[in-house]
Biopython code that builds the backbone (N, CA, C, O; Angstrom):
import numpy as np
from Bio.PDB.StructureBuilder import StructureBuilder

atoms = [
    (1, "MET", "N", (87.671, 132.460, 82.061)),
    (1, "MET", "CA", (87.532, 131.521, 83.143)),
    (1, "MET", "C", (87.557, 130.108, 82.572)),
    (1, "MET", "O", (86.885, 129.812, 81.584)),
    (2, "CYS", "N", (88.309, 129.276, 83.184)),
    (2, "CYS", "CA", (88.517, 127.912, 82.721)),
    (2, "CYS", "C", (87.658, 126.960, 83.545)),
    (2, "CYS", "O", (87.617, 127.028, 84.773)),
    (3, "MET", "N", (86.976, 126.075, 82.832)),
    (3, "MET", "CA", (86.167, 125.093, 83.559)),
    (3, "MET", "C", (86.916, 123.767, 83.586)),
    (3, "MET", "O", (87.371, 123.292, 82.546)),
    (4, "PRO", "N", (87.041, 123.193, 84.715)),
    (4, "PRO", "CA", (87.706, 121.897, 84.767)),
    (4, "PRO", "C", (86.830, 120.820, 84.120)),
    (4, "PRO", "O", (85.622, 120.757, 84.351)),
    (5, "ILE", "N", (87.457, 119.994, 83.320)),
    (5, "ILE", "CA", (86.732, 118.919, 82.656)),
    (5, "ILE", "C", (87.173, 117.610, 83.289)),
    (5, "ILE", "O", (88.364, 117.348, 83.459)),
    (6, "VAL", "N", (86.216, 116.823, 83.621)),
    (6, "VAL", "CA", (86.532, 115.523, 84.183)),
    (6, "VAL", "C", (86.693, 114.571, 83.001)),
    (6, "VAL", "O", (85.716, 114.236, 82.332)),
    (7, "HIS", "N", (87.891, 114.151, 82.755)),
    (7, "HIS", "CA", (88.189, 113.334, 81.584)),
    (7, "HIS", "C", (87.580, 111.943, 81.664)),
    (7, "HIS", "O", (87.220, 111.366, 80.638)),
    (8, "GLU", "N", (87.464, 111.407, 82.847)),
    (8, "GLU", "CA", (86.930, 110.054, 82.963)),
    (8, "GLU", "C", (85.476, 109.990, 82.542)),
    (8, "GLU", "O", (85.036, 108.971, 82.012)),
    (9, "GLU", "N", (84.708, 111.071, 82.769)),
    (9, "GLU", "CA", (83.309, 111.079, 82.335)),
    (9, "GLU", "C", (83.227, 111.101, 80.809)),
    (9, "GLU", "O", (82.407, 110.405, 80.209)),
    (10, "VAL", "N", (84.094, 111.914, 80.189)),
    (10, "VAL", "CA", (84.041, 112.067, 78.738)),
    (10, "VAL", "C", (84.662, 110.855, 78.039)),
    (10, "VAL", "O", (84.043, 110.273, 77.148)),
    (11, "TYR", "N", (85.860, 110.478, 78.429)),
    (11, "TYR", "CA", (86.595, 109.430, 77.715)),
    (11, "TYR", "C", (86.515, 108.063, 78.381)),
    (11, "TYR", "O", (86.753, 107.048, 77.726)),
    (12, "GLY", "N", (86.196, 108.018, 79.628)),
    (12, "GLY", "CA", (86.168, 106.756, 80.345)),
    (12, "GLY", "C", (87.566, 106.380, 80.797)),
    (12, "GLY", "O", (88.486, 107.197, 80.754)),
    (13, "SER", "N", (87.716, 105.144, 81.228)),
    (13, "SER", "CA", (89.029, 104.653, 81.638)),
    (13, "SER", "C", (89.243, 103.284, 81.005)),
    (13, "SER", "O", (88.396, 102.801, 80.253)),
    (14, "PHE", "N", (90.370, 102.665, 81.309)),
    (14, "PHE", "CA", (90.635, 101.337, 80.748)),
    (14, "PHE", "C", (89.651, 100.302, 81.303)),
    (14, "PHE", "O", (89.381, 99.287, 80.663)),
    (15, "ASP", "N", (89.121, 100.570, 82.498)),
    (15, "ASP", "CA", (88.211, 99.614, 83.139)),
    (15, "ASP", "C", (86.751, 99.850, 82.747)),
    (15, "ASP", "O", (86.007, 98.893, 82.533)),
    (16, "ALA", "N", (86.332, 101.127, 82.652)),
    (16, "ALA", "CA", (84.919, 101.446, 82.393)),
    (16, "ALA", "C", (84.789, 102.286, 81.132)),
    (16, "ALA", "O", (85.654, 103.121, 80.868)),
    (17, "PRO", "N", (83.718, 102.088, 80.332)),
    (17, "PRO", "CA", (83.532, 102.897, 79.126)),
    (17, "PRO", "C", (83.109, 104.320, 79.463)),
    (17, "PRO", "O", (82.833, 104.632, 80.622)),
    (18, "SER", "N", (83.057, 105.178, 78.459)),
    (18, "SER", "CA", (82.707, 106.585, 78.639)),
    (18, "SER", "C", (81.241, 106.726, 79.014)),
    (18, "SER", "O", (80.400, 105.945, 78.569)),
    (19, "LEU", "N", (80.933, 107.745, 79.851)),
    (19, "LEU", "CA", (79.550, 108.021, 80.212)),
    (19, "LEU", "C", (78.917, 108.982, 79.202)),
    (19, "LEU", "O", (77.717, 108.882, 78.950)),
    (20, "LYS", "N", (79.672, 109.897, 78.624)),
    (20, "LYS", "CA", (79.151, 110.909, 77.713)),
    (20, "LYS", "C", (79.144, 110.421, 76.260)),
    (20, "LYS", "O", (78.206, 110.704, 75.515)),
    (21, "LYS", "N", (80.176, 109.697, 75.860)),
    (21, "LYS", "CA", (80.279, 109.223, 74.474)),
    (21, "LYS", "C", (79.811, 107.780, 74.431)),
    (21, "LYS", "O", (80.364, 106.912, 75.106)),
    (22, "LYS", "N", (78.795, 107.539, 73.636)),
    (22, "LYS", "CA", (78.195, 106.209, 73.605)),
    (22, "LYS", "C", (79.133, 105.218, 72.893)),
    (22, "LYS", "O", (79.528, 105.464, 71.754)),
    (23, "GLY", "N", (79.485, 104.129, 73.534)),
    (23, "GLY", "CA", (80.292, 103.068, 72.939)),
    (23, "GLY", "C", (81.776, 103.383, 72.806)),
    (23, "GLY", "O", (82.495, 102.618, 72.164)),
    (24, "PHE", "N", (82.265, 104.477, 73.387)),
    (24, "PHE", "CA", (83.684, 104.832, 73.271)),
    (24, "PHE", "C", (84.470, 104.168, 74.390)),
    (24, "PHE", "O", (84.130, 104.292, 75.566)),
    (25, "VAL", "N", (85.522, 103.464, 74.007)),
    (25, "VAL", "CA", (86.419, 102.840, 74.975)),
    (25, "VAL", "C", (87.827, 103.319, 74.646)),
    (25, "VAL", "O", (88.206, 103.377, 73.476)),
    (26, "LEU", "N", (88.597, 103.659, 75.662)),
    (26, "LEU", "CA", (89.975, 104.100, 75.440)),
    (26, "LEU", "C", (90.775, 103.000, 74.755)),
    (26, "LEU", "O", (90.641, 101.828, 75.106)),
    (27, "PRO", "N", (91.604, 103.367, 73.780)),
    (27, "PRO", "CA", (92.427, 102.342, 73.138)),
    (27, "PRO", "C", (93.472, 101.799, 74.108)),
    (27, "PRO", "O", (94.104, 102.545, 74.855)),
    (28, "ARG", "N", (93.631, 100.502, 74.073)),
    (28, "ARG", "CA", (94.603, 99.862, 74.964)),
    (28, "ARG", "C", (96.013, 100.105, 74.440)),
    (28, "ARG", "O", (96.220, 100.159, 73.228)),
    (29, "PRO", "N", (96.981, 100.250, 75.334)),
    (29, "PRO", "CA", (98.363, 100.397, 74.860)),
    (29, "PRO", "C", (98.858, 99.084, 74.245)),
    (29, "PRO", "O", (98.476, 97.998, 74.681)),
    (30, "LYS", "N", (99.705, 99.201, 73.235)),
    (30, "LYS", "CA", (100.214, 98.012, 72.542)),
    (30, "LYS", "C", (101.153, 97.205, 73.433)),
    (30, "LYS", "O", (101.188, 95.977, 73.360)),
    (31, "MET", "N", (101.913, 97.905, 74.276)),
    (31, "MET", "CA", (102.864, 97.219, 75.157)),
    (31, "MET", "C", (102.517, 97.532, 76.604)),
    (31, "MET", "O", (102.255, 98.682, 76.954)),
    (32, "SER", "N", (102.518, 96.512, 77.432)),
    (32, "SER", "CA", (102.252, 96.756, 78.848)),
    (32, "SER", "C", (103.487, 97.350, 79.519)),
    (32, "SER", "O", (103.366, 98.163, 80.436)),
    (33, "ASN", "N", (104.679, 96.947, 79.066)),
    (33, "ASN", "CA", (105.919, 97.512, 79.582)),
    (33, "ASN", "C", (106.613, 98.207, 78.409)),
    (33, "ASN", "O", (107.106, 97.534, 77.504)),
    (34, "ALA", "N", (106.659, 99.520, 78.412)),
    (34, "ALA", "CA", (107.176, 100.282, 77.273)),
    (34, "ALA", "C", (108.683, 100.483, 77.323)),
    (34, "ALA", "O", (109.238, 101.113, 76.423)),
    (35, "ASP", "N", (109.368, 99.969, 78.348)),
    (35, "ASP", "CA", (110.819, 100.124, 78.441)),
    (35, "ASP", "C", (111.484, 99.070, 77.543)),
    (35, "ASP", "O", (111.909, 98.011, 78.004)),
    (36, "LEU", "N", (111.560, 99.394, 76.255)),
    (36, "LEU", "CA", (112.030, 98.439, 75.251)),
    (36, "LEU", "C", (113.499, 98.062, 75.459)),
    (36, "LEU", "O", (113.870, 96.901, 75.285)),
    (37, "GLY", "N", (114.330, 99.029, 75.827)),
    (37, "GLY", "CA", (115.750, 98.746, 76.055)),
    (37, "GLY", "C", (115.955, 97.735, 77.164)),
    (37, "GLY", "O", (116.811, 96.855, 77.070)),
    (38, "ARG", "N", (115.166, 97.869, 78.209)),
    (38, "ARG", "CA", (115.287, 96.939, 79.332)),
    (38, "ARG", "C", (114.815, 95.539, 78.937)),
    (38, "ARG", "O", (115.384, 94.536, 79.367)),
    (39, "ILE", "N", (113.771, 95.487, 78.115)),
    (39, "ILE", "CA", (113.259, 94.188, 77.663)),
    (39, "ILE", "C", (114.295, 93.494, 76.781)),
    (39, "ILE", "O", (114.575, 92.309, 76.960)),
    (40, "ILE", "N", (114.863, 94.237, 75.827)),
    (40, "ILE", "CA", (115.834, 93.645, 74.896)),
    (40, "ILE", "C", (117.077, 93.164, 75.628)),
    (40, "ILE", "O", (117.613, 92.101, 75.312)),
    (41, "ASN", "N", (117.536, 93.934, 76.596)),
    (41, "ASN", "CA", (118.765, 93.578, 77.310)),
    (41, "ASN", "C", (118.538, 92.598, 78.461)),
    (41, "ASN", "O", (119.478, 92.260, 79.180)),
    (42, "SER", "N", (117.310, 92.144, 78.637)),
    (42, "SER", "CA", (117.048, 91.202, 79.733)),
    (42, "SER", "C", (117.694, 89.846, 79.422)),
    (42, "SER", "O", (117.940, 89.516, 78.261)),
    (43, "ASP", "N", (117.961, 89.077, 80.461)),
    (43, "ASP", "CA", (118.629, 87.779, 80.309)),
    (43, "ASP", "C", (117.771, 86.796, 79.510)),
    (43, "ASP", "O", (118.303, 85.998, 78.740)),
    (44, "GLU", "N", (116.440, 86.849, 79.689)),
    (44, "GLU", "CA", (115.550, 85.913, 78.990)),
    (44, "GLU", "C", (115.623, 86.123, 77.480)),
    (44, "GLU", "O", (115.700, 85.159, 76.718)),
    (45, "VAL", "N", (115.598, 87.383, 77.052)),
    (45, "VAL", "CA", (115.634, 87.676, 75.615)),
    (45, "VAL", "C", (117.025, 87.401, 75.059)),
    (45, "VAL", "O", (117.148, 86.812, 73.985)),
    (46, "GLN", "N", (118.067, 87.811, 75.761)),
    (46, "GLN", "CA", (119.436, 87.631, 75.271)),
    (46, "GLN", "C", (119.821, 86.152, 75.173)),
    (46, "GLN", "O", (120.640, 85.783, 74.331)),
    (47, "SER", "N", (119.242, 85.309, 76.019)),
    (47, "SER", "CA", (119.550, 83.878, 75.930)),
    (47, "SER", "C", (118.883, 83.252, 74.699)),
    (47, "SER", "O", (119.373, 82.253, 74.172)),
    (48, "ALA", "N", (117.775, 83.831, 74.241)),
    (48, "ALA", "CA", (117.068, 83.285, 73.078)),
    (48, "ALA", "C", (117.611, 83.833, 71.758)),
    (48, "ALA", "O", (117.453, 83.202, 70.713)),
    (49, "VAL", "N", (118.246, 84.996, 71.800)),
    (49, "VAL", "CA", (118.746, 85.636, 70.577)),
    (49, "VAL", "C", (120.115, 85.067, 70.239)),
    (49, "VAL", "O", (120.931, 84.829, 71.130)),
    (50, "LYS", "N", (120.370, 84.847, 68.945)),
    (50, "LYS", "CA", (121.688, 84.332, 68.561)),
    (50, "LYS", "C", (122.742, 85.427, 68.747)),
    (50, "LYS", "O", (122.420, 86.610, 68.636)),
    (51, "PRO", "N", (123.993, 85.055, 69.028)),
    (51, "PRO", "CA", (125.024, 86.056, 69.320)),
    (51, "PRO", "C", (125.354, 86.917, 68.101)),
    (51, "PRO", "O", (125.168, 86.504, 66.957)),
    (52, "LEU", "N", (125.842, 88.109, 68.373)),
    (52, "LEU", "CA", (126.204, 89.056, 67.325)),
    (52, "LEU", "C", (127.414, 88.538, 66.560)),
    (52, "LEU", "O", (128.419, 88.160, 67.162)),
    (53, "ASN", "N", (127.317, 88.520, 65.247)),
    (53, "ASN", "CA", (128.414, 88.059, 64.401)),
    (53, "ASN", "C", (129.288, 89.262, 64.047)),
    (53, "ASN", "O", (128.889, 90.102, 63.241)),
    (54, "LYS", "N", (130.465, 89.348, 64.640)),
    (54, "LYS", "CA", (131.344, 90.494, 64.410)),
    (54, "LYS", "C", (132.082, 90.384, 63.088)),
    (54, "LYS", "O", (132.456, 91.397, 62.498)),
    (55, "GLU", "N", (132.296, 89.159, 62.617)),
    (55, "GLU", "CA", (133.012, 88.968, 61.358)),
    (55, "GLU", "C", (131.997, 88.894, 60.224)),
    (55, "GLU", "O", (131.118, 88.032, 60.220)),
    (56, "PHE", "N", (132.125, 89.790, 59.278)),
    (56, "PHE", "CA", (131.255, 89.736, 58.118)),
    (56, "PHE", "C", (132.078, 90.020, 56.879)),
    (56, "PHE", "O", (133.078, 90.736, 56.930)),
    (57, "LYS", "N", (131.651, 89.459, 55.782)),
    (57, "LYS", "CA", (132.393, 89.577, 54.535)),
    (57, "LYS", "C", (131.878, 90.788, 53.769)),
    (57, "LYS", "O", (130.691, 90.888, 53.457)),
    (58, "ARG", "N", (132.782, 91.693, 53.475)),
    (58, "ARG", "CA", (132.397, 92.859, 52.681)),
    (58, "ARG", "C", (132.346, 92.467, 51.215)),
    (58, "ARG", "O", (133.143, 91.653, 50.749)),
    (59, "ARG", "N", (131.416, 93.043, 50.508)),
    (59, "ARG", "CA", (131.306, 92.802, 49.077)),
    (59, "ARG", "C", (132.383, 93.620, 48.386)),
    (59, "ARG", "O", (132.549, 94.806, 48.671)),
    (60, "GLU", "N", (133.116, 92.985, 47.475)),
    (60, "GLU", "CA", (134.189, 93.715, 46.806)),
    (60, "GLU", "C", (133.600, 94.669, 45.780)),
    (60, "GLU", "O", (132.556, 94.399, 45.187)),
    (61, "LYS", "N", (134.285, 95.789, 45.579)),
    (61, "LYS", "CA", (133.788, 96.821, 44.678)),
    (61, "LYS", "C", (133.841, 96.325, 43.243)),
    (61, "LYS", "O", (134.845, 95.763, 42.806)),
    (62, "ARG", "N", (132.762, 96.535, 42.519)),
    (62, "ARG", "CA", (132.681, 96.084, 41.133)),
    (62, "ARG", "C", (133.516, 97.005, 40.259)),
    (62, "ARG", "O", (133.418, 98.229, 40.353)),
    (63, "LYS", "N", (134.339, 96.404, 39.409)),
    (63, "LYS", "CA", (135.192, 97.173, 38.507)),
    (63, "LYS", "C", (134.549, 97.190, 37.123)),
    (63, "LYS", "O", (133.925, 96.215, 36.705)),
    (64, "ASN", "N", (134.708, 98.300, 36.426)),
    (64, "ASN", "CA", (134.145, 98.445, 35.086)),
    (64, "ASN", "C", (135.081, 97.788, 34.081)),
    (64, "ASN", "O", (136.210, 98.250, 33.917)),
    (65, "PRO", "N", (134.648, 96.714, 33.394)),
    (65, "PRO", "CA", (135.542, 96.028, 32.455)),
    (65, "PRO", "C", (135.887, 96.862, 31.224)),
    (65, "PRO", "O", (136.861, 96.566, 30.533)),
    (66, "LEU", "N", (135.102, 97.898, 30.942)),
    (66, "LEU", "CA", (135.420, 98.743, 29.789)),
    (66, "LEU", "C", (136.598, 99.668, 30.085)),
    (66, "LEU", "O", (137.248, 100.163, 29.165)),
    (67, "LYS", "N", (136.871, 99.900, 31.367)),
    (67, "LYS", "CA", (137.961, 100.803, 31.742)),
    (67, "LYS", "C", (139.106, 100.087, 32.451)),
    (67, "LYS", "O", (140.221, 100.606, 32.493)),
    (68, "ASN", "N", (138.852, 98.914, 33.002)),
    (68, "ASN", "CA", (139.837, 98.217, 33.813)),
    (68, "ASN", "C", (140.249, 96.921, 33.107)),
    (68, "ASN", "O", (139.432, 96.017, 32.935)),
    (69, "VAL", "N", (141.518, 96.839, 32.701)),
    (69, "VAL", "CA", (142.012, 95.686, 31.939)),
    (69, "VAL", "C", (141.975, 94.419, 32.792)),
    (69, "VAL", "O", (141.648, 93.346, 32.285)),
    (70, "ALA", "N", (142.302, 94.527, 34.069)),
    (70, "ALA", "CA", (142.288, 93.343, 34.939)),
    (70, "ALA", "C", (140.881, 92.758, 35.037)),
    (70, "ALA", "O", (140.714, 91.539, 35.090)),
    (71, "ALA", "N", (139.872, 93.624, 35.061)),
    (71, "ALA", "CA", (138.488, 93.143, 35.126)),
    (71, "ALA", "C", (138.098, 92.432, 33.836)),
    (71, "ALA", "O", (137.376, 91.436, 33.874)),
    (72, "VAL", "N", (138.572, 92.938, 32.682)),
    (72, "VAL", "CA", (138.275, 92.282, 31.399)),
    (72, "VAL", "C", (138.946, 90.918, 31.361)),
    (72, "VAL", "O", (138.331, 89.934, 30.952)),
    (73, "LEU", "N", (140.210, 90.853, 31.787)),
    (73, "LEU", "CA", (140.941, 89.581, 31.764)),
    (73, "LEU", "C", (140.294, 88.548, 32.683)),
    (73, "LEU", "O", (140.354, 87.348, 32.414)),
    (74, "LYS", "N", (139.681, 89.011, 33.758)),
    (74, "LYS", "CA", (138.990, 88.093, 34.657)),
    (74, "LYS", "C", (137.748, 87.519, 33.967)),
    (74, "LYS", "O", (137.428, 86.341, 34.126)),
    (75, "GLN", "N", (137.054, 88.367, 33.200)),
    (75, "GLN", "CA", (135.864, 87.907, 32.484)),
    (75, "GLN", "C", (136.231, 87.106, 31.238)),
    (75, "GLN", "O", (135.612, 86.083, 30.943)),
    (76, "ASN", "N", (137.257, 87.585, 30.499)),
    (76, "ASN", "CA", (137.613, 86.980, 29.219)),
    (76, "ASN", "C", (139.128, 86.811, 29.151)),
    (76, "ASN", "O", (139.825, 87.753, 28.776)),
    (77, "PRO", "N", (139.657, 85.642, 29.500)),
    (77, "PRO", "CA", (141.104, 85.430, 29.500)),
    (77, "PRO", "C", (141.735, 85.554, 28.109)),
    (77, "PRO", "O", (142.934, 85.817, 28.010)),
    (78, "TYR", "N", (140.970, 85.375, 27.046)),
    (78, "TYR", "CA", (141.496, 85.473, 25.681)),
    (78, "TYR", "C", (141.760, 86.924, 25.277)),
    (78, "TYR", "O", (142.432, 87.170, 24.276)),
    (79, "PHE", "N", (141.246, 87.875, 26.032)),
    (79, "PHE", "CA", (141.380, 89.293, 25.681)),
    (79, "PHE", "C", (142.842, 89.711, 25.540)),
    (79, "PHE", "O", (143.177, 90.479, 24.638)),
    (80, "GLY", "N", (143.716, 89.218, 26.415)),
    (80, "GLY", "CA", (145.139, 89.574, 26.351)),
    (80, "GLY", "C", (145.777, 89.109, 25.057)),
    (80, "GLY", "O", (146.519, 89.859, 24.424)),
    (81, "THR", "N", (145.494, 87.875, 24.656)),
    (81, "THR", "CA", (146.038, 87.330, 23.406)),
    (81, "THR", "C", (145.500, 88.103, 22.209)),
    (81, "THR", "O", (146.252, 88.451, 21.298)),
    (82, "ALA", "N", (144.205, 88.367, 22.213)),
    (82, "ALA", "CA", (143.589, 89.098, 21.101)),
    (82, "ALA", "C", (144.173, 90.502, 20.992)),
    (82, "ALA", "O", (144.391, 91.010, 19.893)),
    (83, "ARG", "N", (144.418, 91.112, 22.124)),
    (83, "ARG", "CA", (144.985, 92.466, 22.129)),
    (83, "ARG", "C", (146.400, 92.463, 21.542)),
    (83, "ARG", "O", (146.759, 93.360, 20.779)),
    (84, "LYS", "N", (147.210, 91.443, 21.904)),
    (84, "LYS", "CA", (148.567, 91.329, 21.349)),
    (84, "LYS", "C", (148.515, 91.126, 19.843)),
    (84, "LYS", "O", (149.307, 91.707, 19.102)),
    (85, "MET", "N", (147.571, 90.291, 19.391)),
    (85, "MET", "CA", (147.440, 90.034, 17.955)),
    (85, "MET", "C", (147.071, 91.308, 17.199)),
    (85, "MET", "O", (147.591, 91.556, 16.111)),
    (86, "VAL", "N", (146.185, 92.110, 17.762)),
    (86, "VAL", "CA", (145.793, 93.376, 17.127)),
    (86, "VAL", "C", (146.987, 94.312, 17.064)),
    (86, "VAL", "O", (147.200, 94.972, 16.046)),
    (87, "THR", "N", (147.772, 94.382, 18.136)),
    (87, "THR", "CA", (148.952, 95.254, 18.168)),
    (87, "THR", "C", (149.982, 94.812, 17.132)),
    (87, "THR", "O", (150.549, 95.647, 16.427)),
    (88, "LEU", "N", (150.228, 93.506, 17.036)),
    (88, "LEU", "CA", (151.189, 92.995, 16.051)),
    (88, "LEU", "C", (150.706, 93.238, 14.624)),
    (88, "LEU", "O", (151.501, 93.594, 13.754)),
    (89, "ALA", "N", (149.415, 93.048, 14.379)),
    (89, "ALA", "CA", (148.863, 93.283, 13.038)),
    (89, "ALA", "C", (148.976, 94.757, 12.663)),
    (89, "ALA", "O", (149.276, 95.089, 11.516)),
    (90, "GLU", "N", (148.738, 95.630, 13.621)),
    (90, "GLU", "CA", (148.847, 97.070, 13.363)),
    (90, "GLU", "C", (150.292, 97.449, 13.047)),
    (90, "GLU", "O", (150.543, 98.241, 12.139)),
    (91, "ALA", "N", (151.242, 96.885, 13.795)),
    (91, "ALA", "CA", (152.658, 97.166, 13.537)),
    (91, "ALA", "C", (153.056, 96.669, 12.148)),
    (91, "ALA", "O", (153.809, 97.342, 11.445)),
    (92, "ALA", "N", (152.559, 95.500, 11.746)),
    (92, "ALA", "CA", (152.868, 94.966, 10.414)),
    (92, "ALA", "C", (152.280, 95.861, 9.321)),
    (92, "ALA", "O", (152.925, 96.096, 8.299)),
    (93, "ARG", "N", (151.055, 96.363, 9.533)),
    (93, "ARG", "CA", (150.433, 97.269, 8.559)),
    (93, "ARG", "C", (151.230, 98.554, 8.406)),
    (93, "ARG", "O", (151.440, 99.033, 7.292)),
    (94, "ILE", "N", (151.675, 99.111, 9.530)),
    (94, "ILE", "CA", (152.456, 100.354, 9.493)),
    (94, "ILE", "C", (153.771, 100.128, 8.756)),
    (94, "ILE", "O", (154.190, 100.959, 7.951)),
    (95, "LYS", "N", (154.421, 98.998, 9.036)),
    (95, "LYS", "CA", (155.701, 98.688, 8.389)),
    (95, "LYS", "C", (155.513, 98.500, 6.879)),
    (95, "LYS", "O", (156.306, 99.010, 6.087)),
    (96, "ALA", "N", (154.466, 97.768, 6.482)),
    (96, "ALA", "CA", (154.204, 97.530, 5.057)),
    (96, "ALA", "C", (153.890, 98.842, 4.338)),
    (96, "ALA", "O", (154.350, 99.062, 3.217)),
    (97, "ARG", "N", (153.117, 99.705, 4.972)),
    (97, "ARG", "CA", (152.772, 100.997, 4.357)),
    (97, "ARG", "C", (154.016, 101.853, 4.180)),
    (97, "ARG", "O", (154.188, 102.507, 3.152)),
    (98, "LYS", "N", (154.887, 101.846, 5.194)),
    (98, "LYS", "CA", (156.116, 102.638, 5.118)),
    (98, "LYS", "C", (157.007, 102.136, 3.976)),
    (98, "LYS", "O", (157.558, 102.930, 3.214)),
    (99, "GLU", "N", (157.141, 100.801, 3.866)),
    (99, "GLU", "CA", (157.963, 100.240, 2.783)),
    (99, "GLU", "C", (157.374, 100.573, 1.411)),
    (99, "GLU", "O", (158.111, 100.876, 0.473)),
    (100, "LYS", "N", (156.052, 100.516, 1.299)),
    (100, "LYS", "CA", (155.396, 100.813, 0.026)),
    (100, "LYS", "C", (155.618, 102.273, -0.370)),
    (100, "LYS", "O", (155.913, 102.580, -1.525)),
    (101, "LEU", "N", (155.468, 103.171, 0.618)),
    (101, "LEU", "CA", (155.672, 104.596, 0.331)),
    (101, "LEU", "C", (157.133, 104.889, 0.015)),
    (101, "LEU", "O", (157.418, 105.708, -0.859)),
    (102, "ASP", "N", (158.064, 104.237, 0.709)),
    (102, "ASP", "CA", (159.491, 104.446, 0.442)),
    (102, "ASP", "C", (159.873, 103.972, -0.962)),
    (102, "ASP", "O", (160.729, 104.568, -1.615)),
    (103, "SER", "N", (159.231, 102.897, -1.418)),
    (103, "SER", "CA", (159.546, 102.412, -2.768)),
    (103, "SER", "C", (159.016, 103.372, -3.843)),
    (103, "SER", "O", (159.597, 103.465, -4.924)),
    (104, "LYS", "N", (157.930, 104.078, -3.557)),
    (104, "LYS", "CA", (157.369, 105.027, -4.525)),
    (104, "LYS", "C", (158.151, 106.338, -4.561)),
    (104, "LYS", "O", (158.198, 107.015, -5.588)),
    (105, "ARG", "N", (158.751, 106.683, -3.449)),
    (105, "ARG", "CA", (159.500, 107.943, -3.382)),
    (105, "ARG", "C", (160.826, 107.781, -4.124)),
    (105, "ARG", "O", (161.474, 106.736, -4.055)),
    (106, "THR", "N", (161.210, 108.842, -4.834)),
    (106, "THR", "CA", (162.499, 108.810, -5.534)),
    (106, "THR", "C", (163.488, 109.657, -4.763)),
    (106, "THR", "O", (163.145, 110.699, -4.206)),
    (107, "LYS", "N", (164.697, 109.195, -4.745)),
    (107, "LYS", "CA", (165.751, 109.954, -4.078)),
    (107, "LYS", "C", (166.235, 111.043, -5.041)),
    (107, "LYS", "O", (166.480, 110.776, -6.217)),
    (108, "LEU", "N", (166.366, 112.233, -4.546)),
    (108, "LEU", "CA", (166.854, 113.339, -5.376)),
    (108, "LEU", "C", (168.377, 113.353, -5.378)),
    (108, "LEU", "O", (169.015, 113.228, -4.332)),
    (109, "SER", "N", (168.933, 113.503, -6.541)),
    (109, "SER", "CA", (170.395, 113.587, -6.631)),
    (109, "SER", "C", (170.825, 115.002, -6.264)),
    (109, "SER", "O", (170.000, 115.915, -6.302)),
    (110, "PRO", "N", (172.105, 115.214, -5.906)),
    (110, "PRO", "CA", (172.567, 116.552, -5.531)),
    (110, "PRO", "C", (172.420, 117.553, -6.668)),
    (110, "PRO", "O", (172.309, 118.751, -6.409)),
    (111, "VAL", "N", (172.415, 117.119, -7.870)),
    (111, "VAL", "CA", (172.283, 118.031, -9.013)),
    (111, "VAL", "C", (170.869, 118.590, -9.071)),
    (111, "VAL", "O", (170.681, 119.770, -9.368)),
    (112, "GLN", "N", (169.887, 117.767, -8.794)),
    (112, "GLN", "CA", (168.499, 118.211, -8.849)),
    (112, "GLN", "C", (168.166, 119.159, -7.709)),
    (112, "GLN", "O", (167.241, 119.963, -7.827)),
    (113, "ILE", "N", (168.896, 119.080, -6.620)),
    (113, "ILE", "CA", (168.611, 119.910, -5.458)),
    (113, "ILE", "C", (169.114, 121.334, -5.677)),
    (113, "ILE", "O", (168.529, 122.273, -5.138)),
    (114, "SER", "N", (170.162, 121.516, -6.437)),
    (114, "SER", "CA", (170.786, 122.824, -6.597)),
    (114, "SER", "C", (169.832, 123.800, -7.290)),
    (114, "SER", "O", (169.257, 123.461, -8.324)),
    (115, "PRO", "N", (169.655, 125.005, -6.739)),
    (115, "PRO", "CA", (168.743, 125.981, -7.351)),
    (115, "PRO", "C", (169.382, 126.733, -8.530)),
    (115, "PRO", "O", (168.672, 127.446, -9.239)),
    (116, "PHE", "N", (170.695, 126.597, -8.765)),
    (116, "PHE", "CA", (171.384, 127.367, -9.803)),
    (116, "PHE", "C", (171.498, 126.617, -11.117)),
    (116, "PHE", "O", (172.257, 127.060, -11.979)),
    (117, "ASN", "N", (170.821, 125.551, -11.323)),
    (117, "ASN", "CA", (170.910, 124.790, -12.576)),
    (117, "ASN", "C", (170.061, 125.385, -13.645)),
    (117, "ASN", "O", (170.021, 124.868, -14.762)),
]
sb = StructureBuilder()
sb.init_structure("model")
sb.init_model(0)
sb.init_chain("A")
sb.init_seg("    ")
for serial, (resi, resn, name, xyz) in enumerate(atoms, 1):
    if name == "N":
        sb.init_residue(resn, " ", resi, " ")
    sb.init_atom(name, np.array(xyz, "f"), 0.0, 1.0, " ", f" {name:<3s}", serial, name[0])
structure = sb.get_structure()
């Protein structure tokens, strides 16, 4: 069997405190009008709010300079020149080594090649 409980006696109302609980008052609602969408879209609020900015600048994606040559050149314009110098120096080293090895190698005459000598 269920007994009906009179809530106003136990909890009170917004106007009068509780009769059963000493010093208990119902908490007041934070907003008197809880229809937030209607408040935001009202003419008074919309006239005070600045208009929506549809144009916005996107941040460009950051490129890794260790993998992207264009990003390195943007940071360090001398990188291209330095890279060319390294390539030319490497080519000169390879050429000098080849000439040095060719000078040490002896050409075999046709007589030395023959296995029947």
